[in-house]
C-alpha positions as CSV (number, residue, x, y, z in Angstrom):
1,M,108.7,123.1,94.0
2,Y,110.7,121.0,91.6
3,A,113.2,120.0,94.3
4,L,110.3,119.0,96.7
5,A,108.7,117.0,94.0
6,T,112.0,115.3,93.3
7,V,112.5,114.3,96.9
8,I,108.9,112.9,97.0
9,D,109.7,110.8,94.0
10,E,113.0,109.6,95.6
11,V,111.1,108.5,98.7
12,R,108.5,106.7,96.5
13,G,111.4,104.8,95.0
14,V,112.4,103.5,98.5
15,F,109.0,102.6,99.9
16,S,106.6,100.5,98.0
17,N,102.9,101.2,98.0
18,I,100.8,99.5,100.7
19,G,98.7,96.7,99.3
20,E,100.5,96.8,96.0
21,S,100.1,93.7,93.9
22,E,99.9,92.6,90.2
23,V,96.2,93.6,90.3
24,M,96.2,96.6,92.7
25,I,98.2,99.8,92.6
26,G,97.9,100.1,96.4
27,F,98.5,103.5,98.2
28,F,101.5,105.6,99.0
29,P,102.4,105.1,102.7
30,L,103.5,108.7,103.3
31,D,100.5,110.8,102.3
32,S,101.7,113.6,104.7
33,L,104.8,114.0,102.4
34,K,102.5,114.7,99.4
35,A,100.4,117.0,101.6
36,I,103.5,119.1,102.4
37,Y,103.8,119.6,98.6
38,D,100.2,120.6,98.3
39,V,100.4,123.1,101.2
40,T,103.6,124.6,99.7
41,A,101.9,124.9,96.3
42,S,98.9,126.5,97.8
43,L,101.0,129.5,98.9
44,G,101.3,130.4,95.2
45,F,103.3,133.3,93.9
46,E,100.8,136.1,94.7
47,K,101.3,138.8,97.3
48,F,103.0,137.6,100.4
49,D,100.5,137.1,103.3
50,S,102.3,136.5,106.6
51,R,99.2,135.0,108.2
52,K,98.8,132.5,105.4
53,F,102.5,131.8,105.5
54,E,102.5,131.1,109.3
55,A,99.4,128.8,109.0
56,A,101.1,126.9,106.2
57,R,104.3,126.6,108.2
58,G,102.4,125.2,111.2
59,E,100.7,122.7,108.9
60,I,104.0,121.7,107.3
61,V,105.7,121.1,110.6
62,S,102.8,119.0,111.8
63,L,102.8,116.9,108.5
64,W,106.6,116.6,108.7
65,K,106.4,115.1,112.2
66,K,104.0,112.5,110.9
67,V,106.3,111.6,108.0
68,R,109.4,111.5,110.2
69,E,107.7,109.2,112.7
70,A,106.7,106.8,110.0
71,V,110.1,106.8,108.3
72,V,112.0,106.4,111.5
73,R,109.9,103.4,112.5
74,E,110.6,101.8,109.1
75,L,114.4,102.2,109.1
76,P,116.6,99.9,111.1
77,R,118.0,102.3,113.6
78,S,119.8,102.3,116.9
79,T,121.0,105.1,119.1
80,P,123.5,107.2,117.1
81,E,127.2,106.8,117.6
82,Y,128.0,110.1,116.0
83,H,126.3,113.4,115.9
84,D,126.3,116.9,114.3
85,S,124.4,118.8,116.9
86,A,125.6,122.0,118.6
87,R,122.8,121.6,121.2
88,F,124.2,118.2,122.2
89,D,127.5,119.7,123.1
90,S,125.9,121.7,125.9
91,F,124.0,118.6,127.1
92,A,127.2,116.5,126.8
93,G,128.9,118.8,129.2
94,W,127.3,116.9,132.0
95,Y,129.1,113.7,130.8
96,G,132.2,115.1,129.2
97,K,132.8,116.4,125.7
98,S,134.4,114.6,122.8
99,S,136.4,116.4,120.1
100,R,135.4,113.5,117.6
101,R,131.7,114.4,118.0
102,T,131.0,110.9,119.2
103,L,128.6,110.2,122.1
104,P,130.6,110.5,125.3
105,L,131.6,107.2,126.9
106,G,128.7,105.8,128.9
107,L,126.1,108.2,127.5
108,K,125.0,105.8,124.8
109,E,124.3,103.2,127.5
110,R,122.3,105.7,129.5
111,I,120.2,106.6,126.4
112,D,119.8,103.0,125.2
113,P,120.2,100.4,127.9
114,N,120.4,97.6,125.2
115,A,123.6,99.2,123.7
């Protein structure tokens, strides 16, 4: 829980509150991140209940997708030049593999026509 709380605080240091001013505190733009903490905390330390765990996992995955979507939109980002994906290697077989783990020549252009 401490590690999760630390990550949330690190994210808070990167993103300012929406509507923040000298008079208003504003609100944290990534409420789903805090909700992940709450869901995790709700599991407690009592007897393990697999149904409760699976429900929490589903909720956390859903919340994470919301957080990720918001963060990706905020970051200046283009199509990746490098990757660390084992799944990509099987996909890249259609275009040729690279031992440097870079996107194969021409694939970046197929993914992102503006490249």
